[in-house]
C-alpha positions as CSV (number, residue, x, y, z in Angstrom):
1,X,-20.0,-64.5,92.0
2,X,-21.6,-65.8,88.8
3,X,-21.1,-62.4,87.2
4,X,-17.4,-62.6,88.2
5,X,-17.0,-66.1,86.7
6,X,-18.7,-64.9,83.5
7,X,-16.3,-62.0,83.2
8,X,-13.3,-64.2,83.9
9,X,-14.5,-66.7,81.2
10,X,-15.1,-63.8,78.8
11,X,-11.6,-62.4,79.5
12,X,-10.0,-65.8,79.0
13,X,-12.0,-66.3,75.8
14,X,-10.8,-63.0,74.4
15,X,-7.2,-63.8,75.4
16,X,-7.4,-67.2,73.7
17,X,-8.9,-65.5,70.6
18,X,-6.1,-63.0,70.5
19,X,-3.6,-65.8,71.0
20,X,-5.2,-67.7,68.2
21,X,-5.0,-64.6,65.9
22,X,-1.4,-63.9,66.8
23,X,0.8,-65.7,64.3
24,X,3.6,-68.1,65.1
25,X,6.8,-66.7,63.7
26,X,9.8,-68.9,62.7
27,X,12.8,-66.8,63.4
28,X,16.3,-68.0,62.3
29,X,19.5,-66.7,63.9
30,X,23.1,-67.6,64.1
31,X,22.6,-69.4,67.4
32,X,24.9,-69.5,70.5
33,X,25.3,-66.6,72.9
34,X,23.7,-64.3,70.3
35,X,20.5,-66.4,70.2
36,X,20.4,-66.6,74.0
37,X,20.5,-62.8,74.2
38,X,17.7,-62.6,71.5
39,X,15.5,-65.0,73.5
40,X,15.7,-62.7,76.6
41,X,15.4,-59.4,74.8
42,X,13.0,-60.2,72.0
43,X,11.4,-63.7,71.9
44,X,10.2,-64.1,75.6
45,X,8.9,-60.5,76.0
46,X,7.1,-60.8,72.6
47,X,5.4,-64.0,73.7
48,X,4.6,-62.6,77.1
49,X,2.9,-59.6,75.5
50,X,0.5,-62.1,73.7
51,X,2.0,-61.2,70.3
52,X,2.4,-64.8,69.3
53,X,4.8,-67.7,69.6
54,X,8.4,-67.6,68.4
55,X,9.7,-70.8,66.8
56,X,13.5,-70.2,67.1
57,X,15.8,-71.9,64.6
58,X,19.4,-71.4,63.6
59,X,21.7,-71.6,60.6
60,X,25.3,-70.6,59.6
61,X,24.5,-67.9,57.1
62,X,24.0,-70.1,54.1
63,X,22.2,-67.9,51.5
64,X,21.7,-70.9,49.2
65,X,19.1,-72.2,51.7
66,X,17.1,-68.9,51.6
67,X,17.4,-68.8,47.7
68,X,16.2,-72.4,47.3
69,X,13.1,-71.6,49.5
70,X,12.3,-68.4,47.6
71,X,12.9,-70.0,44.2
72,X,10.7,-73.0,44.9
73,X,8.1,-70.9,46.7
74,X,8.4,-73.1,49.8
75,X,9.4,-70.4,52.3
76,X,9.1,-71.8,55.9
77,X,11.0,-69.0,57.6
78,X,9.4,-65.7,58.6
79,X,12.5,-63.8,59.6
80,X,16.2,-64.5,59.1
81,X,19.3,-62.8,60.7
82,X,21.8,-61.8,58.0
83,X,25.1,-59.9,57.8
84,X,25.1,-56.7,55.8
85,X,26.8,-58.0,52.6
86,X,24.3,-60.9,52.3
87,X,21.4,-58.5,53.0
88,X,22.5,-56.2,50.2
89,X,23.1,-59.1,47.8
90,X,19.8,-60.8,48.7
91,X,17.9,-57.5,48.2
92,X,19.5,-57.0,44.8
93,X,18.6,-60.6,43.8
94,X,14.9,-60.3,45.0
95,X,15.4,-62.8,47.9
96,X,14.0,-60.5,50.6
97,X,10.8,-58.4,51.0
98,X,11.2,-54.6,50.7
99,X,10.4,-52.7,53.9
100,X,8.9,-49.3,54.5
101,X,11.5,-47.4,56.7
102,X,8.6,-45.4,58.3
103,X,7.7,-48.6,60.2
104,X,10.8,-48.2,62.4
105,X,10.4,-44.6,63.4
106,X,12.9,-41.8,62.9
107,X,16.0,-42.9,61.0
108,X,18.1,-40.4,62.9
109,X,17.6,-42.5,66.1
110,X,19.7,-45.3,64.6
111,X,23.4,-45.9,63.9
112,X,23.9,-44.8,60.3
113,X,23.3,-47.7,57.9
114,X,20.9,-49.7,60.2
115,X,17.8,-49.1,58.1
116,X,18.2,-50.7,54.7
117,X,15.7,-51.3,51.8
118,X,15.2,-55.0,52.7
119,X,16.2,-55.2,56.3
120,X,16.9,-53.5,59.6
121,X,20.2,-53.8,61.5
122,X,19.3,-54.7,65.1
123,X,22.9,-54.8,66.6
124,X,26.4,-53.8,65.8
125,X,29.2,-56.3,66.2
126,X,32.9,-56.7,65.5
127,X,35.1,-59.4,64.2
128,X,38.2,-58.8,66.3
129,X,41.5,-60.5,67.3
130,X,41.2,-62.4,70.6
131,X,43.9,-64.2,72.6
132,X,44.3,-66.3,75.8
133,X,46.4,-64.2,78.1
134,X,47.3,-67.4,80.1
135,X,49.0,-68.8,77.1
136,X,51.1,-65.8,75.9
137,X,54.1,-64.1,77.5
138,X,53.2,-60.7,76.0
139,X,50.1,-59.2,74.6
140,X,49.6,-58.9,70.8
141,X,48.4,-55.6,69.6
142,X,47.8,-55.9,65.8
143,X,47.3,-58.3,62.9
144,X,51.0,-58.0,62.2
145,X,51.5,-59.7,65.6
146,X,48.9,-62.3,64.7
147,X,51.1,-63.2,61.6
148,X,54.3,-63.2,63.7
149,X,54.7,-66.9,64.6
150,X,58.3,-66.4,65.7
151,X,57.4,-64.0,68.5
152,X,54.1,-65.7,69.2
153,X,54.4,-69.5,68.4
154,X,51.3,-71.6,68.1
155,X,48.2,-72.1,66.0
156,X,45.9,-69.3,64.8
157,X,42.1,-69.4,64.4
158,X,40.5,-67.8,61.4
159,X,37.0,-67.9,60.0
160,X,36.9,-70.2,57.0
161,X,35.9,-67.7,54.3
162,X,37.3,-64.8,52.3
163,X,35.3,-62.1,54.1
164,X,37.3,-60.6,57.1
165,X,40.2,-63.0,56.4
166,X,41.4,-61.1,53.4
167,X,41.1,-57.7,55.2
168,X,43.1,-59.0,58.1
169,X,45.8,-60.3,55.8
170,X,46.2,-56.9,54.2
171,X,46.4,-55.2,57.7
172,X,49.0,-57.7,58.7
173,X,50.9,-56.7,55.6
174,X,50.9,-53.1,56.6
175,X,47.8,-51.6,55.0
176,X,46.2,-49.0,57.2
177,X,42.6,-49.8,58.3
178,X,41.2,-46.9,56.3
179,X,42.8,-48.1,53.1
180,X,41.9,-51.7,53.3
181,X,39.0,-51.7,50.7
182,X,40.9,-49.4,48.4
183,X,43.7,-52.0,48.2
184,X,41.4,-55.0,48.2
185,X,39.4,-53.5,45.4
186,X,42.3,-54.1,43.0
187,X,43.6,-57.4,41.5
188,X,47.1,-56.6,42.9
189,X,45.5,-56.1,46.4
190,X,43.7,-59.4,46.2
191,X,46.8,-61.2,45.2
192,X,48.7,-59.5,48.0
193,X,46.1,-60.7,50.6
194,X,46.4,-64.4,49.4
195,X,50.2,-64.2,49.3
196,X,50.1,-63.0,52.9
197,X,47.7,-65.8,53.8
198,X,50.2,-68.3,52.3
199,X,52.7,-67.3,55.0
200,X,50.3,-68.2,57.8
201,X,48.6,-71.2,56.2
202,X,50.6,-74.0,58.0
203,X,49.6,-72.4,61.4
204,X,45.9,-71.8,60.7
205,X,43.1,-73.7,62.4
206,X,39.8,-72.8,60.6
207,X,36.6,-72.1,62.4
208,X,33.1,-72.0,60.9
209,X,30.8,-71.4,63.9
210,X,31.0,-68.4,66.3
211,X,31.2,-70.6,69.3
212,X,34.5,-72.2,68.2
213,X,37.1,-69.4,68.7
214,X,36.4,-69.1,72.5
215,X,36.6,-73.0,72.8
216,X,39.8,-73.2,70.8
217,X,41.4,-70.4,72.8
218,X,40.3,-71.8,76.2
219,X,41.6,-75.3,75.3
220,X,44.9,-73.9,74.0
221,X,44.3,-75.4,70.5
222,X,45.1,-71.9,69.2
223,X,46.9,-69.0,70.9
224,X,45.1,-66.2,69.0
225,X,42.0,-66.2,66.8
226,X,39.7,-63.9,64.9
227,X,36.4,-64.0,66.8
228,X,33.0,-62.2,67.2
229,X,33.5,-59.7,70.1
230,X,30.3,-60.8,71.9
231,X,31.4,-64.4,72.0
232,X,34.6,-63.5,73.8
233,X,32.9,-61.1,76.2
234,X,30.4,-63.9,77.1
235,X,33.2,-66.1,78.5
236,X,35.5,-63.4,80.0
237,X,34.2,-63.9,83.6
238,X,35.4,-67.5,83.6
239,X,38.5,-67.2,81.4
240,X,41.5,-64.9,80.7
241,X,40.5,-64.2,77.1
242,X,41.2,-60.7,75.8
243,X,40.1,-58.6,72.8
244,X,42.3,-56.4,70.6
245,X,40.0,-53.8,69.0
246,X,42.7,-52.4,66.7
247,X,42.0,-53.6,63.2
248,X,38.6,-55.1,64.0
249,X,35.9,-55.0,61.4
250,X,32.4,-53.9,62.5
251,X,29.1,-54.7,60.8
252,X,25.4,-54.9,61.5
253,X,23.3,-58.0,61.8
254,X,19.9,-57.4,60.3
255,X,16.5,-58.9,60.2
256,X,15.2,-59.7,56.7
257,X,12.0,-61.3,55.6
258,X,12.4,-64.0,52.9
259,X,10.4,-63.1,49.7
260,X,7.0,-64.9,49.9
261,X,7.2,-65.6,53.7
262,X,3.8,-66.0,55.4
263,X,2.8,-63.6,58.1
264,X,5.0,-60.8,56.7
265,X,3.0,-58.1,58.5
266,X,3.6,-59.7,61.9
267,X,7.2,-60.2,61.0
268,X,7.5,-56.5,60.3
269,X,5.9,-55.8,63.7
270,X,8.5,-58.1,65.4
271,X,11.4,-56.2,63.7
272,X,10.0,-52.9,64.9
273,X,9.6,-54.3,68.4
274,X,13.2,-55.6,68.5
275,X,14.7,-52.2,67.7
276,X,12.8,-50.3,70.5
277,X,15.3,-48.8,73.0
278,X,14.1,-50.9,75.9
279,X,14.5,-54.2,74.0
280,X,17.8,-53.1,72.6
281,X,19.0,-52.4,76.1
282,X,18.1,-55.9,77.3
283,X,19.9,-57.4,74.3
284,X,23.1,-55.4,74.9
285,X,23.0,-56.4,78.6
286,X,23.1,-60.0,77.6
287,X,25.8,-59.9,75.0
288,X,28.5,-57.3,74.2
289,X,27.1,-56.1,70.9
290,X,26.2,-52.4,70.3
291,X,22.6,-51.3,70.0
292,X,21.5,-50.2,66.5
293,X,19.0,-47.8,68.1
294,X,21.3,-45.1,69.5
295,X,18.6,-44.2,72.1
296,X,19.4,-47.4,73.9
297,X,23.0,-46.3,74.7
298,X,21.9,-43.9,77.4
299,X,20.1,-46.8,79.2
300,X,23.3,-48.9,79.5
301,X,25.8,-48.8,82.4
302,X,29.4,-47.8,81.9
303,X,30.5,-51.3,82.8
304,X,28.4,-52.7,79.9
305,X,29.6,-49.9,77.5
306,X,33.3,-50.8,77.9
307,X,32.8,-54.1,76.0
308,X,30.8,-52.4,73.2
309,X,32.3,-52.2,69.7
310,X,30.8,-48.8,69.2
311,X,32.3,-46.8,72.0
312,X,34.6,-44.0,70.7
313,X,37.8,-45.6,72.0
314,X,36.9,-49.2,70.8
315,X,35.9,-48.1,67.3
316,X,38.8,-45.6,66.7
317,X,41.0,-48.1,64.7
318,X,38.3,-50.4,63.3
319,X,37.1,-50.7,59.7
320,X,33.4,-50.6,58.8
321,X,32.7,-53.5,56.5
322,X,32.3,-52.4,52.9
323,X,29.0,-53.8,52.0
324,X,29.1,-52.7,48.3
325,X,32.5,-54.4,47.9
326,X,31.4,-57.7,49.3
327,X,28.1,-57.6,47.4
328,X,30.0,-57.2,44.1
329,X,33.0,-59.5,44.9
330,X,31.8,-62.1,47.3
331,X,31.1,-64.9,44.9
332,X,34.4,-64.6,43.0
333,X,36.5,-64.2,46.1
334,X,34.8,-66.9,48.1
335,X,35.4,-69.3,45.2
336,X,39.0,-68.3,45.0
337,X,39.4,-68.7,48.8
338,X,37.8,-72.2,48.8
339,X,40.1,-73.3,46.0
340,X,43.1,-71.8,47.9
341,X,42.1,-73.4,51.3
342,X,41.6,-76.8,49.6
343,X,45.1,-76.9,48.3
């Protein structure tokens, strides 16, 4: 009995020591249904395995916050979720730690573009058109319909920013998805997008957080909205909200480690853990975003796959976000957009 108690004490002591050695990681995400899925797929299993505690925070993608921390050498975040253009720009500007791709296994196992010099995409998502089928007599099928306030009267929801909004304006004006960035890359194309937005401006209700479009649609504040596909899928069981994949824009969300963050080695281990097929499967079962690790797809049911942005039929008429375009033009176009929106 005494021997058993000693062994138990020793085991508990070793466990406590390993817990003490495991670092707490402050992980910052975009919140909402996305964060809830991350808790189930990554944070809770990580903690259960004794790898350390996750202190979960959220933000709205403000790179200025990350830059200020890095510049003043007061980095309190270990990991931050970023969209691809911000990842590319932050990497160029020295805001993120560079990562060794070998840490994440075979690059061929991932959706192309997931492994980047300063970050790893851990899911694929789309910004799509969504509408409330209870509020419309017929179903819209394109951004041209979104702009057609005669046929579909009512307010429209759009994300308050240049990214996505300018692409949608060009598609509404007849530009084919495959040509969007070719046109947007010219001064004439940018002017054309803003001119098209002028037409819709009186009918726009802006949104700034991913949780807002489903709320606006459900309440009838807007009849259609751009939205993150996973946010719409999350409420489809209790609402009649529908997604139009045609003209959607897909992108990765990636983990990045702010330059100078403490516990960088543990943060890298967490990234590698989050892109394992088993964890990716749990993530996609809890929100309708596509796994970045292609090996996870085979683990998902057909029912789950139909809401994924990456199935062949859903991705057919979508546009992959042009990361290089937004890394080069983001600052200038966001300034122009903010000035336009404030008028």
